[in-house]
C-alpha positions as CSV (number, residue, x, y, z in Angstrom):
1,X,0.0,0.0,0.0
2,X,1.4,3.4,-1.0
3,X,0.4,6.1,1.4
4,X,1.2,9.3,3.2
5,X,0.7,9.6,7.0
6,X,-1.3,12.8,6.8
7,X,-4.1,11.3,4.7
8,X,-7.2,10.2,6.6
9,X,-8.2,8.0,3.6
10,X,-4.8,6.2,3.9
11,X,-5.5,5.6,7.6
12,X,-8.9,4.1,6.8
13,X,-7.4,1.8,4.2
14,X,-4.6,0.7,6.6
15,X,-7.2,0.1,9.4
16,X,-9.4,-2.0,7.0
17,X,-6.4,-4.1,5.9
18,X,-5.5,-4.8,9.5
19,X,-9.1,-5.5,10.5
20,X,-9.4,-8.0,7.7
21,X,-6.1,-9.6,8.6
22,X,-4.6,-9.0,5.1
23,X,-0.8,-8.9,5.0
24,X,0.5,-5.7,3.4
25,X,3.6,-3.7,3.0
26,X,3.4,0.1,3.5
27,X,5.4,2.4,1.4
28,X,5.3,6.0,2.7
29,X,5.6,8.1,-0.4
30,X,6.9,11.0,1.7
31,X,10.0,9.0,2.5
32,X,10.4,6.4,-0.2
33,X,10.1,6.2,-3.9
34,X,8.9,3.5,-6.4
35,X,11.1,1.8,-9.0
36,X,10.4,2.1,-12.7
37,X,9.4,-1.6,-12.5
38,X,6.9,-1.0,-9.7
39,X,5.4,2.0,-11.6
40,X,5.1,-0.1,-14.8
41,X,3.4,-2.9,-12.8
42,X,0.9,-0.4,-11.3
43,X,0.1,1.0,-14.8
44,X,-0.4,-2.5,-16.1
45,X,-3.2,-3.0,-13.7
46,X,-5.1,0.2,-14.6
47,X,-7.8,0.5,-17.1
48,X,-7.0,4.1,-18.2
49,X,-3.3,4.3,-17.6
50,X,-2.0,7.4,-16.0
51,X,-5.5,8.9,-15.8
52,X,-6.3,6.3,-13.1
53,X,-3.3,6.9,-10.8
54,X,-2.2,10.5,-11.3
55,X,-3.9,13.2,-9.1
56,X,-4.9,16.1,-11.3
57,X,-5.3,18.1,-8.1
58,X,-1.7,17.6,-6.9
59,X,0.3,20.8,-6.8
60,X,3.1,19.0,-8.6
61,X,0.6,18.2,-11.5
62,X,-0.3,21.9,-11.7
63,X,3.3,22.8,-12.2
64,X,3.7,20.5,-15.2
65,X,3.3,22.6,-18.4
66,X,2.3,19.6,-20.5
67,X,-0.1,16.7,-20.2
68,X,0.7,13.1,-19.7
69,X,-0.9,12.3,-23.0
70,X,2.0,14.2,-24.7
71,X,4.6,11.9,-23.0
72,X,5.8,8.5,-24.1
73,X,5.2,5.7,-21.6
74,X,8.8,5.8,-20.6
75,X,8.8,9.5,-20.0
76,X,5.5,9.3,-18.1
77,X,7.0,6.6,-15.8
78,X,10.1,8.7,-15.3
79,X,8.0,11.8,-14.5
80,X,6.0,9.8,-11.9
81,X,9.2,8.5,-10.4
82,X,10.7,12.0,-10.1
83,X,7.4,13.5,-8.8
84,X,6.0,10.7,-6.6
85,X,3.4,13.2,-5.2
86,X,1.6,13.0,-8.5
87,X,0.2,9.6,-7.4
88,X,-3.3,9.4,-6.0
89,X,-3.4,7.8,-2.6
90,X,-3.9,5.3,-1.1
91,X,-2.7,3.1,-3.8
92,X,-3.3,-0.6,-2.9
93,X,-1.7,-3.1,-5.3
94,X,-1.1,-6.8,-5.4
95,X,-0.1,-9.1,-8.3
96,X,-3.4,-8.7,-10.1
97,X,-5.5,-6.0,-8.5
98,X,-5.2,-2.3,-8.0
99,X,-7.4,0.0,-5.8
100,X,-6.9,3.7,-6.1
101,X,-8.4,5.6,-3.2
102,X,-10.4,3.8,-0.5
103,X,-13.8,2.3,-1.0
104,X,-14.8,-0.4,1.5
105,X,-16.9,-2.3,-1.1
106,X,-14.2,-2.1,-3.9
107,X,-11.3,-3.0,-1.7
108,X,-12.8,-6.4,-0.8
109,X,-11.2,-7.7,-4.1
110,X,-8.1,-8.1,-2.0
111,X,-9.8,-10.6,0.3
112,X,-9.2,-14.1,-1.1
113,X,-12.4,-15.5,-2.7
114,X,-12.8,-18.5,-0.2
115,X,-12.7,-16.0,2.7
116,X,-15.3,-13.8,1.0
117,X,-17.6,-16.8,0.6
118,X,-17.2,-17.8,4.2
119,X,-17.9,-14.3,5.4
120,X,-20.9,-14.0,3.1
121,X,-22.2,-17.3,4.3
122,X,-21.9,-16.2,7.9
123,X,-23.7,-13.0,7.2
124,X,-26.4,-14.8,5.3
125,X,-26.9,-17.2,8.2
126,X,-27.1,-14.2,10.7
127,X,-29.7,-12.4,8.5
128,X,-31.7,-15.6,8.2
129,X,-31.7,-16.0,12.0
130,X,-32.8,-12.4,12.4
131,X,-35.6,-13.0,9.9
132,X,-36.8,-16.1,11.8
133,X,-36.8,-14.2,15.1
134,X,-39.0,-11.4,13.5
135,X,-41.4,-14.0,12.1
136,X,-41.7,-15.7,15.5
137,X,-42.5,-12.3,17.2
138,X,-45.4,-11.7,14.9
């Protein structure tokens, strides 16, 4: 997970990962950088390339006189590497998934499918029990 400590959204994402017992490695973008290989991997998981991961509201983006569409992929990756604050955060990545920002429903894709089925089964059972209790009260 790529994050900055000052972001409340990053703190929510971190808390969610911990509460769901998912192992993760934090990369504080205020103190660390990403390799070209890591940036290429992140881009490979996006649907819209740099549009998905670059924050247009970032001050560093406003300082750039040209758009990412004018850059080659190699130059765009180098630009992100040099200006890591261009990235939207939190950025949660594994081998085959990416989550930009934090949305509790969307981030569930990082929970292994068998665990999601077990959790859903337990929830369905609890809802069924509540429904039965209400029927008995009537």
